[in-house]
SEKEZA-203725 format. One line per field, with one value per atom (N, C-alpha, C): x, z, y; atom name; residue in three letters; residue number from 1. Coordinates in steps of 0.2 Angstrom, whole numbers. Example, Ala and Ser with C-alpha at 12.3 -4.5 7.8 and 13.67 -1.06 7.14 Angstrom:
<recs>
X	(66|62|66|64|68|64) $
Z	(39|39|39|35|36|39) $
Y	(-28|-22|-16|-11|-5|0) $
site	(N|CA|C|N|CA|C) $
code	(ALA|ALA|ALA|SER|SER|SER) $
pos	(1|1|1|2|2|2) $
</recs>
This chain:
<recs>
X	(-75|-70|-67|-61|-58|-59|-60|-61|-55|-49|-43|-42|-47|-47|-53|-57|-62|-59|-62|-59|-58|-53|-52|-58|-59|-65|-72|-71|-77|-76|-72|-71|-74|-77|-80|-76|-69|-65|-59|-57|-51|-45|-40|-34|-28|-23|-17|-12|-10|-5|2|7|14|18|21|25|31|33|39|37|41|40|44|40|44|46|50|53|59|61|68|73|78|83|89|94|100|102|103|105|101|95|91|93|97|99|104|103|107|106|101|99|92|88|80|79|82|81|87|85|90|95|102|107|105|106|105|97|93|86|86|83|82|78|80|77|70|68|61|56|60|56|56|58|58|52|47|40|37|37|34|37|44|46|44|45|43|36|31|24|22|27|26|29|32|36|32|30|26|19|14|7|5|9|7|14|13|19|16|19|18|21|18|21|23|29|32|33|34|35|29|23|17|17|21|22|26|31|36|34|31|30|23|20|14|15|10|10|5|4|-1|-5|-11|-15|-11|-7|-3|2|5|9|6|0|-4|-6|-8|-10|-5|1|7|9|8|9|4|-2|-8|-6|-4|-4|3|8|14|13|8|7|1|2|-3|-10|-15|-21|-21|-25|-25|-19|-15|-10|-13|-10|-13|-7|-8|-4|-7|-3|-5|-1|-5|-2|-1|5|6|3|-1|-4|2|1|6|7|14|15|12|10|7|0|-3|-9|-7|-2|-1|4|9|14|12|8|5|3|3|2|-5|-10|-17|-20|-21|-23|-31|-34|-41|-41|-36|-36|-33|-32|-29|-34|-40|-45|-43|-40|-38|-32|-27|-22|-24|-29|-32|-35|-39|-43|-38|-32|-27|-24|-23|-20|-25|-31|-36|-37|-37|-38|-32|-27|-20|-20|-25|-26|-25|-25|-23|-29|-35|-40|-39|-34|-32|-29|-27|-25|-31|-37|-42|-43|-44|-45|-38|-33|-26|-25|-30|-29|-31|-26|-28|-28|-26|-27|-22|-24|-20|-18|-11|-8|-7|-10|-9|-4|2|8|9|8|9|16|18|25|26|32|34|32|32|31|24|19|12|9|7|4|-4|-7|-14|-18|-22|-27|-34|-38|-45|-49|-49|-53|-50|-43|-40|-40|-39|-40|-47|-52|-59|-60|-58|-59|-55|-49|-45|-48|-50|-53|-60|-63|-70|-68|-62|-61|-60|-58|-56|-63|-63|-69|-70|-76|-77|-76|-76|-75|-73|-70|-68|-69|-73|-74|-78|-82|-86|-82|-76|-72|-71|-73|-72|-65|-64|-57|-56|-50|-49|-43|-44|-39|-36|-29|-26|-22|-21|-17|-11|-5|1|3|2|4|11|15|22|24|19|20|16|20|17|10|9|3|-4|-3|-9|-10|-6|-7|-12|-18|-24|-30|-35|-41|-45|-45|-49|-47|-40|-38|-41|-41|-43|-51|-54|-62|-63|-59|-60|-59|-53|-52|-57|-60|-65|-71|-73|-79|-79|-73|-72|-70|-70|-68|-61|-56|-50|-45|-41|-36|-30|-28|-22|-16|-11|-6|-2|-1|3|10|14|21|25|29|35|41|43|48|51|58|61|60|57|56|49|44|37|32|27|22|19|18|14|7|2|-5|-8|-9|-12|-19|-23|-30|-33|-38|-41|-47|-46|-51|-55|-52|-55|-57|-59|-61|-55|-49|-43|-37|-32|-26|-20|-16|-10|-4|0|6|13|17|23|29|33|38|45|48|54|60|60|66|70|70|75|82|86|93|99|105|110|112|115|117|111|105|100|98|99|98|91|86|79|77|82|80|78|74|72|74|75|76|69|70|64|59|60|55|51|54|50|46|48|44|38|39|34|29|31|26|22|25|21|16|18|13|7|8|3|-1|2|-2|-6|-3|-7|-13|-13|-19|-24|-21|-26|-30|-26|-30|-35|-33|-37|-43|-43|-49|-53|-51|-55|-53|-48|-46|-39|-37|-31|-25|-19|-14|-13|-13|-13|-6|-1|6|8|3|4|0|3|0|-7|-12|-18|-20|-22|-23|-30|-35|-42|-45|-52|-55|-56|-57|-58|-64|-64|-70|-74|-81|-85|-87|-87|-90|-84|-79|-73|-76|-73|-75|-69|-69|-63|-61|-54|-52|-46|-46|-40|-34|-28|-22|-16|-13|-7|-1|4|10|16|19|25|31|37|43|46|48|50|56|60|66|70|73|78|83|85|90|86|86|81|83|90|92|89|87|85|77|74|66|63|65|61|62|68|69|64|63|59|51|49|43|42|46|46|45|49|49|43|40|33|28|28|23|24|30|30|27|28|25|17|15|7|4|9|6|4) $
Z	(-93|-89|-85|-86|-82|-75|-71|-64|-60|-63|-60|-61|-65|-66|-62|-58|-54|-48|-45|-40|-34|-29|-23|-19|-17|-13|-17|-24|-28|-33|-32|-36|-34|-39|-36|-33|-34|-31|-29|-22|-20|-23|-24|-27|-22|-23|-19|-24|-23|-27|-23|-26|-23|-28|-24|-28|-24|-26|-24|-23|-20|-19|-25|-29|-34|-40|-45|-50|-52|-50|-52|-46|-47|-42|-45|-45|-50|-48|-42|-41|-44|-46|-49|-57|-59|-66|-67|-72|-72|-68|-63|-58|-59|-58|-60|-67|-69|-76|-80|-86|-91|-92|-93|-94|-101|-101|-107|-108|-103|-104|-103|-108|-107|-100|-97|-90|-91|-97|-98|-99|-100|-100|-94|-89|-82|-79|-80|-77|-81|-88|-92|-90|-89|-87|-81|-76|-69|-68|-72|-71|-74|-78|-81|-77|-72|-68|-61|-58|-52|-53|-49|-50|-47|-43|-41|-39|-39|-37|-33|-27|-23|-26|-28|-30|-24|-23|-17|-19|-25|-27|-26|-25|-24|-17|-12|-5|-5|-10|-9|-14|-19|-24|-28|-30|-33|-40|-43|-50|-53|-60|-64|-68|-70|-74|-80|-83|-89|-86|-81|-78|-76|-73|-71|-77|-82|-88|-91|-91|-94|-90|-84|-80|-81|-82|-84|-90|-95|-102|-103|-98|-99|-96|-92|-88|-91|-90|-93|-90|-93|-90|-84|-79|-73|-68|-70|-65|-61|-55|-50|-47|-46|-42|-35|-30|-24|-24|-21|-21|-14|-12|-6|-6|-1|-1|1|-1|-1|7|8|15|18|13|16|19|17|21|28|28|34|39|37|41|43|48|50|58|61|68|70|66|67|61|61|55|54|58|57|53|52|47|40|39|32|26|27|22|15|16|9|6|10|7|4|7|5|-2|-3|-9|-14|-13|-18|-21|-16|-18|-22|-20|-24|-30|-31|-38|-42|-40|-44|-50|-51|-57|-56|-50|-48|-51|-52|-55|-62|-65|-72|-73|-67|-67|-69|-68|-70|-66|-70|-66|-63|-64|-61|-55|-52|-46|-40|-36|-30|-24|-18|-12|-12|-8|-6|1|2|8|12|17|21|26|25|30|35|41|46|48|51|54|60|61|67|73|73|80|81|76|77|82|88|93|91|94|93|98|95|98|95|99|96|92|95|92|85|85|79|74|76|71|68|72|70|65|66|61|55|55|49|45|48|44|41|44|41|35|34|28|22|23|17|13|7|3|0|0|-3|-11|-14|-21|-24|-30|-33|-40|-43|-50|-53|-48|-50|-49|-46|-45|-38|-36|-29|-26|-20|-18|-12|-11|-5|-1|5|9|14|15|20|24|31|35|38|37|40|46|52|58|60|64|65|72|77|84|88|93|97|100|101|104|100|94|90|91|94|95|101|100|105|102|105|102|99|103|101|94|92|85|80|82|77|76|81|81|76|77|73|65|64|57|54|58|56|54|59|58|51|49|43|37|38|33|30|34|32|34|30|31|35|41|44|41|39|35|41|39|43|41|45|44|47|43|46|46|52|53|60|60|66|70|67|70|72|68|69|71|74|77|71|73|68|71|67|68|63|64|59|58|62|62|55|53|47|48|45|46|40|34|28|24|17|13|9|11|9|14|13|17|14|17|15|19|17|21|17|22|19|23|19|22|21|27|27|30|30|33|28|22|17|20|18|21|17|18|13|14|9|9|8|7|5|-3|-7|-14|-16|-12|-12|-7|-4|1|8|8|14|13|19|18|16|13|10|15|21|26|28|28|29|24|17|12|12|13|14|19|25|30|27|24|21|16|12|7|11|16|20|23|26|29|23|18|12|11|10|9|14|21|26|26|25|24|18|13|7|9|13|15|20|22|27|34|36|43|44|50|52|54|51|52|60|63|70|73|68|71|70|69|68|74|76|82|80|84|83|89|89|94|97|92|94|94|96|96|89|88|81|79|72|69|66|69|67|60|57|50|45|46|42|35|30|23|19|13|9|7|6|5|0|-4|-8|-4|-6|-2|-6|-3|-6|-2|-5|-1|-5|-1|-4|-1|-4|-1|-2|4|5|9|7|12|13|19|20|15|13|8|1|-1|-6|-13|-14|-20|-21|-16|-16|-16|-16|-15|-21|-27|-33|-33|-31|-30|-25|-20|-14|-17|-21|-23|-28|-33|-38|-34|-29|-25|-22|-19|-16|-21|-27|-32|-34|-35|-37|-32|-25|-20|-20|-22|-23|-29|-34|-40|-45) $
Y	(-27|-25|-31|-32|-38|-37|-43|-43|-40|-41|-38|-30|-27|-20|-17|-20|-17|-14|-9|-5|-10|-8|-12|-13|-19|-21|-22|-21|-22|-28|-33|-38|-44|-48|-54|-59|-59|-64|-59|-59|-55|-57|-52|-54|-52|-56|-54|-51|-45|-41|-40|-41|-40|-36|-31|-26|-23|-17|-14|-6|-3|4|8|12|15|11|14|10|13|18|21|21|16|15|12|16|14|7|4|-3|-8|-6|-12|-13|-8|-8|-14|-18|-24|-30|-29|-34|-36|-31|-31|-29|-24|-21|-24|-26|-29|-23|-26|-21|-17|-11|-7|-5|-7|-5|3|7|14|16|21|23|24|27|28|22|16|10|6|9|5|3|8|7|1|2|-3|-10|-11|-17|-20|-15|-17|-19|-16|-17|-24|-27|-33|-39|-37|-42|-43|-37|-37|-35|-36|-34|-28|-24|-18|-14|-8|-3|2|4|9|16|21|27|31|32|36|43|45|52|56|54|58|60|57|60|66|67|72|78|77|82|81|87|87|84|80|78|81|79|82|77|79|74|70|74|71|65|67|61|55|56|50|46|50|47|43|46|42|36|36|30|25|27|22|19|23|20|16|16|12|5|4|-2|-6|-13|-17|-18|-20|-21|-25|-24|-27|-25|-21|-19|-13|-12|-8|-4|3|7|9|8|11|18|23|30|33|35|38|45|47|54|59|65|70|72|73|74|81|85|91|90|84|82|79|74|70|73|77|79|86|86|93|92|98|98|95|98|96|92|86|82|84|87|89|95|98|104|103|96|94|95|97|97|100|107|110|106|104|100|94|91|84|85|91|92|94|97|99|92|88|81|77|77|72|75|82|85|86|83|83|79|75|70|63|61|54|49|52|48|46|50|48|41|38|31|27|29|25|18|13|6|4|7|6|9|13|17|12|10|6|10|8|11|18|22|28|27|27|26|33|35|41|39|41|39|45|44|49|49|55|56|52|49|45|48|55|59|60|58|59|54|56|52|51|46|45|49|53|57|55|52|50|55|61|66|68|69|72|66|60|55|54|54|54|59|65|71|70|67|66|60|55|49|51|56|58|63|65|69|65|59|54|53|55|54|47|44|37|37|43|43|50|50|56|55|60|60|54|51|45|39|39|33|32|26|24|25|27|28|23|20|16|19|19|23|18|19|15|21|19|24|20|23|20|25|22|25|22|27|25|27|28|29|24|21|16|17|24|25|23|22|20|12|9|1|0|3|3|1|-3|-4|2|8|13|15|15|17|12|5|0|1|3|4|10|15|21|19|16|14|10|5|0|4|9|12|16|19|23|18|12|7|9|11|13|7|5|-1|2|-1|0|-3|0|-3|-7|-14|-18|-18|-15|-13|-19|-22|-26|-22|-20|-15|-15|-14|-13|-7|-2|5|6|3|6|0|2|-4|-8|-14|-19|-19|-18|-19|-22|-29|-33|-34|-30|-30|-28|-31|-30|-25|-19|-14|-11|-13|-10|-16|-14|-19|-23|-21|-24|-23|-27|-27|-24|-20|-17|-18|-22|-24|-21|-18|-15|-19|-23|-27|-24|-22|-18|-21|-28|-31|-35|-34|-37|-35|-40|-39|-41|-38|-40|-48|-51|-58|-63|-60|-65|-63|-67|-66|-64|-66|-64|-60|-57|-52|-55|-60|-64|-71|-74|-82|-85|-91|-94|-95|-98|-99|-93|-87|-81|-79|-80|-79|-84|-90|-95|-93|-90|-87|-82|-77|-71|-73|-79|-81|-84|-87|-90|-85|-80|-74|-70|-69|-66|-70|-77|-81|-81|-80|-80|-73|-68|-61|-61|-64|-65|-68|-73|-77|-74|-68|-64|-65|-69|-70|-66|-66|-62|-68|-67|-72|-73|-79|-79|-78|-77|-76|-68|-64|-57|-53|-48|-44|-41|-43|-39|-35|-29|-25|-25|-25|-25|-32|-32|-39|-41|-48|-51|-48|-46|-43|-48|-49|-54|-54|-48|-47|-48|-52|-53|-56|-54|-56|-56|-60|-60|-53|-52|-46|-46|-40|-39|-38|-40|-40|-37|-32|-28|-29|-32|-33|-30|-25|-21|-22|-24|-24|-17|-14|-7|-6|-2|-1|-7|-7|-13|-13|-19|-20|-19|-12|-10|-14|-15|-18|-25|-28|-35|-35|-30|-30|-32|-31|-34|-42|-44|-52|-54|-51|-53|-53|-48|-48|-54|-55|-60|-67|-68|-74|-75|-70|-71|-72|-69|-71|-78|-80|-87|-92|-90|-94|-94|-89|-88|-91|-92|-96|-91) $
site	(N|CA|C|N|CA|C|N|CA|C|N|CA|C|N|CA|C|N|CA|C|N|CA|C|N|CA|C|N|CA|C|N|CA|C|N|CA|C|N|CA|C|N|CA|C|N|CA|C|N|CA|C|N|CA|C|N|CA|C|N|CA|C|N|CA|C|N|CA|C|N|CA|C|N|CA|C|N|CA|C|N|CA|C|N|CA|C|N|CA|C|N|CA|C|N|CA|C|N|CA|C|N|CA|C|N|CA|C|N|CA|C|N|CA|C|N|CA|C|N|CA|C|N|CA|C|N|CA|C|N|CA|C|N|CA|C|N|CA|C|N|CA|C|N|CA|C|N|CA|C|N|CA|C|N|CA|C|N|CA|C|N|CA|C|N|CA|C|N|CA|C|N|CA|C|N|CA|C|N|CA|C|N|CA|C|N|CA|C|N|CA|C|N|CA|C|N|CA|C|N|CA|C|N|CA|C|N|CA|C|N|CA|C|N|CA|C|N|CA|C|N|CA|C|N|CA|C|N|CA|C|N|CA|C|N|CA|C|N|CA|C|N|CA|C|N|CA|C|N|CA|C|N|CA|C|N|CA|C|N|CA|C|N|CA|C|N|CA|C|N|CA|C|N|CA|C|N|CA|C|N|CA|C|N|CA|C|N|CA|C|N|CA|C|N|CA|C|N|CA|C|N|CA|C|N|CA|C|N|CA|C|N|CA|C|N|CA|C|N|CA|C|N|CA|C|N|CA|C|N|CA|C|N|CA|C|N|CA|C|N|CA|C|N|CA|C|N|CA|C|N|CA|C|N|CA|C|N|CA|C|N|CA|C|N|CA|C|N|CA|C|N|CA|C|N|CA|C|N|CA|C|N|CA|C|N|CA|C|N|CA|C|N|CA|C|N|CA|C|N|CA|C|N|CA|C|N|CA|C|N|CA|C|N|CA|C|N|CA|C|N|CA|C|N|CA|C|N|CA|C|N|CA|C|N|CA|C|N|CA|C|N|CA|C|N|CA|C|N|CA|C|N|CA|C|N|CA|C|N|CA|C|N|CA|C|N|CA|C|N|CA|C|N|CA|C|N|CA|C|N|CA|C|N|CA|C|N|CA|C|N|CA|C|N|CA|C|N|CA|C|N|CA|C|N|CA|C|N|CA|C|N|CA|C|N|CA|C|N|CA|C|N|CA|C|N|CA|C|N|CA|C|N|CA|C|N|CA|C|N|CA|C|N|CA|C|N|CA|C|N|CA|C|N|CA|C|N|CA|C|N|CA|C|N|CA|C|N|CA|C|N|CA|C|N|CA|C|N|CA|C|N|CA|C|N|CA|C|N|CA|C|N|CA|C|N|CA|C|N|CA|C|N|CA|C|N|CA|C|N|CA|C|N|CA|C|N|CA|C|N|CA|C|N|CA|C|N|CA|C|N|CA|C|N|CA|C|N|CA|C|N|CA|C|N|CA|C|N|CA|C|N|CA|C|N|CA|C|N|CA|C|N|CA|C|N|CA|C|N|CA|C|N|CA|C|N|CA|C|N|CA|C|N|CA|C|N|CA|C|N|CA|C|N|CA|C|N|CA|C|N|CA|C|N|CA|C|N|CA|C|N|CA|C|N|CA|C|N|CA|C|N|CA|C|N|CA|C|N|CA|C|N|CA|C|N|CA|C|N|CA|C|N|CA|C|N|CA|C|N|CA|C|N|CA|C|N|CA|C|N|CA|C|N|CA|C|N|CA|C|N|CA|C|N|CA|C|N|CA|C|N|CA|C|N|CA|C|N|CA|C|N|CA|C|N|CA|C|N|CA|C|N|CA|C|N|CA|C|N|CA|C|N|CA|C|N|CA|C|N|CA|C|N|CA|C|N|CA|C|N|CA|C|N|CA|C|N|CA|C|N|CA|C|N|CA|C|N|CA|C|N|CA|C|N|CA|C|N|CA|C|N|CA|C|N|CA|C|N|CA|C|N|CA|C|N|CA|C|N|CA|C|N|CA|C|N|CA|C|N|CA|C|N|CA|C|N|CA|C|N|CA|C|N|CA|C|N|CA|C|N|CA|C|N|CA|C|N|CA|C|N|CA|C|N|CA|C|N|CA|C|N|CA|C|N|CA|C|N|CA|C|N|CA|C|N|CA|C|N|CA|C|N|CA|C|N|CA|C|N|CA|C) $
code	(UNK|UNK|UNK|UNK|UNK|UNK|UNK|UNK|UNK|UNK|UNK|UNK|UNK|UNK|UNK|UNK|UNK|UNK|UNK|UNK|UNK|UNK|UNK|UNK|UNK|UNK|UNK|UNK|UNK|UNK|UNK|UNK|UNK|UNK|UNK|UNK|UNK|UNK|UNK|UNK|UNK|UNK|UNK|UNK|UNK|UNK|UNK|UNK|UNK|UNK|UNK|UNK|UNK|UNK|UNK|UNK|UNK|UNK|UNK|UNK|UNK|UNK|UNK|UNK|UNK|UNK|UNK|UNK|UNK|UNK|UNK|UNK|UNK|UNK|UNK|UNK|UNK|UNK|UNK|UNK|UNK|UNK|UNK|UNK|UNK|UNK|UNK|UNK|UNK|UNK|UNK|UNK|UNK|UNK|UNK|UNK|UNK|UNK|UNK|UNK|UNK|UNK|UNK|UNK|UNK|UNK|UNK|UNK|UNK|UNK|UNK|UNK|UNK|UNK|UNK|UNK|UNK|UNK|UNK|UNK|UNK|UNK|UNK|UNK|UNK|UNK|UNK|UNK|UNK|UNK|UNK|UNK|UNK|UNK|UNK|UNK|UNK|UNK|UNK|UNK|UNK|UNK|UNK|UNK|UNK|UNK|UNK|UNK|UNK|UNK|UNK|UNK|UNK|UNK|UNK|UNK|UNK|UNK|UNK|UNK|UNK|UNK|UNK|UNK|UNK|UNK|UNK|UNK|UNK|UNK|UNK|UNK|UNK|UNK|UNK|UNK|UNK|UNK|UNK|UNK|UNK|UNK|UNK|UNK|UNK|UNK|UNK|UNK|UNK|UNK|UNK|UNK|UNK|UNK|UNK|UNK|UNK|UNK|UNK|UNK|UNK|UNK|UNK|UNK|UNK|UNK|UNK|UNK|UNK|UNK|UNK|UNK|UNK|UNK|UNK|UNK|UNK|UNK|UNK|UNK|UNK|UNK|UNK|UNK|UNK|UNK|UNK|UNK|UNK|UNK|UNK|UNK|UNK|UNK|UNK|UNK|UNK|UNK|UNK|UNK|UNK|UNK|UNK|UNK|UNK|UNK|UNK|UNK|UNK|UNK|UNK|UNK|UNK|UNK|UNK|UNK|UNK|UNK|UNK|UNK|UNK|UNK|UNK|UNK|UNK|UNK|UNK|UNK|UNK|UNK|UNK|UNK|UNK|UNK|UNK|UNK|UNK|UNK|UNK|UNK|UNK|UNK|UNK|UNK|UNK|UNK|UNK|UNK|UNK|UNK|UNK|UNK|UNK|UNK|UNK|UNK|UNK|UNK|UNK|UNK|UNK|UNK|UNK|UNK|UNK|UNK|UNK|UNK|UNK|UNK|UNK|UNK|UNK|UNK|UNK|UNK|UNK|UNK|UNK|UNK|UNK|UNK|UNK|UNK|UNK|UNK|UNK|UNK|UNK|UNK|UNK|UNK|UNK|UNK|UNK|UNK|UNK|UNK|UNK|UNK|UNK|UNK|UNK|UNK|UNK|UNK|UNK|UNK|UNK|UNK|UNK|UNK|UNK|UNK|UNK|UNK|UNK|UNK|UNK|UNK|UNK|UNK|UNK|UNK|UNK|UNK|UNK|UNK|UNK|UNK|UNK|UNK|UNK|UNK|UNK|UNK|UNK|UNK|UNK|UNK|UNK|UNK|UNK|UNK|UNK|UNK|UNK|UNK|UNK|UNK|UNK|UNK|UNK|UNK|UNK|UNK|UNK|UNK|UNK|UNK|UNK|UNK|UNK|UNK|UNK|UNK|UNK|UNK|UNK|UNK|UNK|UNK|UNK|UNK|UNK|UNK|UNK|UNK|UNK|UNK|UNK|UNK|UNK|UNK|UNK|UNK|UNK|UNK|UNK|UNK|UNK|UNK|UNK|UNK|UNK|UNK|UNK|UNK|UNK|UNK|UNK|UNK|UNK|UNK|UNK|UNK|UNK|UNK|UNK|UNK|UNK|UNK|UNK|UNK|UNK|UNK|UNK|UNK|UNK|UNK|UNK|UNK|UNK|UNK|UNK|UNK|UNK|UNK|UNK|UNK|UNK|UNK|UNK|UNK|UNK|UNK|UNK|UNK|UNK|UNK|UNK|UNK|UNK|UNK|UNK|UNK|UNK|UNK|UNK|UNK|UNK|UNK|UNK|UNK|UNK|UNK|UNK|UNK|UNK|UNK|UNK|UNK|UNK|UNK|UNK|UNK|UNK|UNK|UNK|UNK|UNK|UNK|UNK|UNK|UNK|UNK|UNK|UNK|UNK|UNK|UNK|UNK|UNK|UNK|UNK|UNK|UNK|UNK|UNK|UNK|UNK|UNK|UNK|UNK|UNK|UNK|UNK|UNK|UNK|UNK|UNK|UNK|UNK|UNK|UNK|UNK|UNK|UNK|UNK|UNK|UNK|UNK|UNK|UNK|UNK|UNK|UNK|UNK|UNK|UNK|UNK|UNK|UNK|UNK|UNK|UNK|UNK|UNK|UNK|UNK|UNK|UNK|UNK|UNK|UNK|UNK|UNK|UNK|UNK|UNK|UNK|UNK|UNK|UNK|UNK|UNK|UNK|UNK|UNK|UNK|UNK|UNK|UNK|UNK|UNK|UNK|UNK|UNK|UNK|UNK|UNK|UNK|UNK|UNK|UNK|UNK|UNK|UNK|UNK|UNK|UNK|UNK|UNK|UNK|UNK|UNK|UNK|UNK|UNK|UNK|UNK|UNK|UNK|UNK|UNK|UNK|UNK|UNK|UNK|UNK|UNK|UNK|UNK|UNK|UNK|UNK|UNK|UNK|UNK|UNK|UNK|UNK|UNK|UNK|UNK|UNK|UNK|UNK|UNK|UNK|UNK|UNK|UNK|UNK|UNK|UNK|UNK|UNK|UNK|UNK|UNK|UNK|UNK|UNK|UNK|UNK|UNK|UNK|UNK|UNK|UNK|UNK|UNK|UNK|UNK|UNK|UNK|UNK|UNK|UNK|UNK|UNK|UNK|UNK|UNK|UNK|UNK|UNK|UNK|UNK|UNK|UNK|UNK|UNK|UNK|UNK|UNK|UNK|UNK|UNK|UNK|UNK|UNK|UNK|UNK|UNK|UNK|UNK|UNK|UNK|UNK|UNK|UNK|UNK|UNK|UNK|UNK|UNK|UNK|UNK|UNK|UNK|UNK|UNK|UNK|UNK|UNK|UNK|UNK|UNK|UNK|UNK|UNK|UNK|UNK|UNK|UNK|UNK|UNK|UNK|UNK|UNK|UNK|UNK|UNK|UNK|UNK|UNK|UNK|UNK|UNK|UNK|UNK|UNK|UNK|UNK|UNK|UNK|UNK|UNK|UNK|UNK|UNK|UNK|UNK|UNK|UNK|UNK|UNK|UNK|UNK|UNK|UNK|UNK|UNK|UNK|UNK|UNK|UNK|UNK|UNK|UNK|UNK|UNK|UNK|UNK|UNK|UNK|UNK|UNK|UNK|UNK|UNK|UNK|UNK|UNK|UNK|UNK|UNK|UNK|UNK|UNK|UNK|UNK|UNK|UNK|UNK|UNK|UNK|UNK|UNK|UNK|UNK|UNK|UNK|UNK|UNK|UNK|UNK|UNK|UNK|UNK|UNK|UNK|UNK) $
pos	(1|1|1|2|2|2|3|3|3|4|4|4|5|5|5|6|6|6|7|7|7|8|8|8|9|9|9|10|10|10|11|11|11|12|12|12|13|13|13|14|14|14|15|15|15|16|16|16|17|17|17|18|18|18|19|19|19|20|20|20|21|21|21|22|22|22|23|23|23|24|24|24|25|25|25|26|26|26|27|27|27|28|28|28|29|29|29|30|30|30|31|31|31|32|32|32|33|33|33|34|34|34|35|35|35|36|36|36|37|37|37|38|38|38|39|39|39|40|40|40|41|41|41|42|42|42|43|43|43|44|44|44|45|45|45|46|46|46|47|47|47|48|48|48|49|49|49|50|50|50|51|51|51|52|52|52|53|53|53|54|54|54|55|55|55|56|56|56|57|57|57|58|58|58|59|59|59|60|60|60|61|61|61|62|62|62|63|63|63|64|64|64|65|65|65|66|66|66|67|67|67|68|68|68|69|69|69|70|70|70|71|71|71|72|72|72|73|73|73|74|74|74|75|75|75|76|76|76|77|77|77|78|78|78|79|79|79|80|80|80|81|81|81|82|82|82|83|83|83|84|84|84|85|85|85|86|86|86|87|87|87|88|88|88|89|89|89|90|90|90|91|91|91|92|92|92|93|93|93|94|94|94|95|95|95|96|96|96|97|97|97|98|98|98|99|99|99|100|100|100|101|101|101|102|102|102|103|103|103|104|104|104|105|105|105|106|106|106|107|107|107|108|108|108|109|109|109|110|110|110|111|111|111|112|112|112|113|113|113|114|114|114|115|115|115|116|116|116|117|117|117|118|118|118|119|119|119|120|120|120|121|121|121|122|122|122|123|123|123|124|124|124|125|125|125|126|126|126|127|127|127|128|128|128|129|129|129|130|130|130|131|131|131|132|132|132|133|133|133|134|134|134|135|135|135|136|136|136|137|137|137|138|138|138|139|139|139|140|140|140|141|141|141|142|142|142|143|143|143|144|144|144|145|145|145|146|146|146|147|147|147|148|148|148|149|149|149|150|150|150|151|151|151|152|152|152|153|153|153|154|154|154|155|155|155|156|156|156|157|157|157|158|158|158|159|159|159|160|160|160|161|161|161|162|162|162|163|163|163|164|164|164|165|165|165|166|166|166|167|167|167|168|168|168|169|169|169|170|170|170|171|171|171|172|172|172|173|173|173|174|174|174|175|175|175|176|176|176|177|177|177|178|178|178|179|179|179|180|180|180|181|181|181|182|182|182|183|183|183|184|184|184|185|185|185|186|186|186|187|187|187|188|188|188|189|189|189|190|190|190|191|191|191|192|192|192|193|193|193|194|194|194|195|195|195|196|196|196|197|197|197|198|198|198|199|199|199|200|200|200|201|201|201|202|202|202|203|203|203|204|204|204|205|205|205|206|206|206|207|207|207|208|208|208|209|209|209|210|210|210|211|211|211|212|212|212|213|213|213|214|214|214|215|215|215|216|216|216|217|217|217|218|218|218|219|219|219|220|220|220|221|221|221|222|222|222|223|223|223|224|224|224|225|225|225|226|226|226|227|227|227|228|228|228|229|229|229|230|230|230|231|231|231|232|232|232|233|233|233|234|234|234|235|235|235|236|236|236|237|237|237|238|238|238|239|239|239|240|240|240|241|241|241|242|242|242|243|243|243|244|244|244|245|245|245|246|246|246|247|247|247|248|248|248|249|249|249|250|250|250|251|251|251|252|252|252|253|253|253|254|254|254|255|255|255|256|256|256|257|257|257|258|258|258|259|259|259|260|260|260|261|261|261|262|262|262|263|263|263|264|264|264|265|265|265|266|266|266|267|267|267|268|268|268|269|269|269|270|270|270|271|271|271|272|272|272|273|273|273|274|274|274|275|275|275) $
</recs>
């Protein structure tokens, strides 16, 4: 098995993966996708340009094992999908009661992705506030494996009340990565709490061919290398104390939202910077 196909956090050398959210977006046709490319070949094309894709559709609707197998088979060796957990799990009044919905999602066939299954991103509603007991109960529900395959979990919080050391401590105790969001609307928490780092960059803008100015992409390349080495970028906000047990980590960087039409160009530009 290639080292690039080992589960997240289990590779001899950590990898930096860069990608986009989804692969079906009409403005990418003729810009990211060659003119005339059949829509059914868009995933095959995208997965040979970037090194990871975050599947957003799993947040909105249930999938089935056959669909996950198709996605697996259309993508090359070493490619990795991040999967957004279904909103039935995360958009609820009491996260501690998410167990049945969580089981339904995990049993929907996502392990059919095989070695291409990367982290699962559990995105909370913007209105969900930090409650230590509720969050502890939810994180305890997240299983370390399914069908014999290790699972890697990330949690994306979008309320400022989570920017406290108690939340960082909880995530670290459960080895769940806190999504580092670069956003004008949501808090940025760059603390490393899991065996990998998950960043969602949401500030691509019109008028920039690569979505971001070159110096900003240079900065993100340096931050990704810093995370990969096991440290925390000094220019990003950290909420908790420095973690003494820092170790090299896999890094996932996704260009999401913002000027979405430019996100593939931003991903490709960052990949070039990373070599």
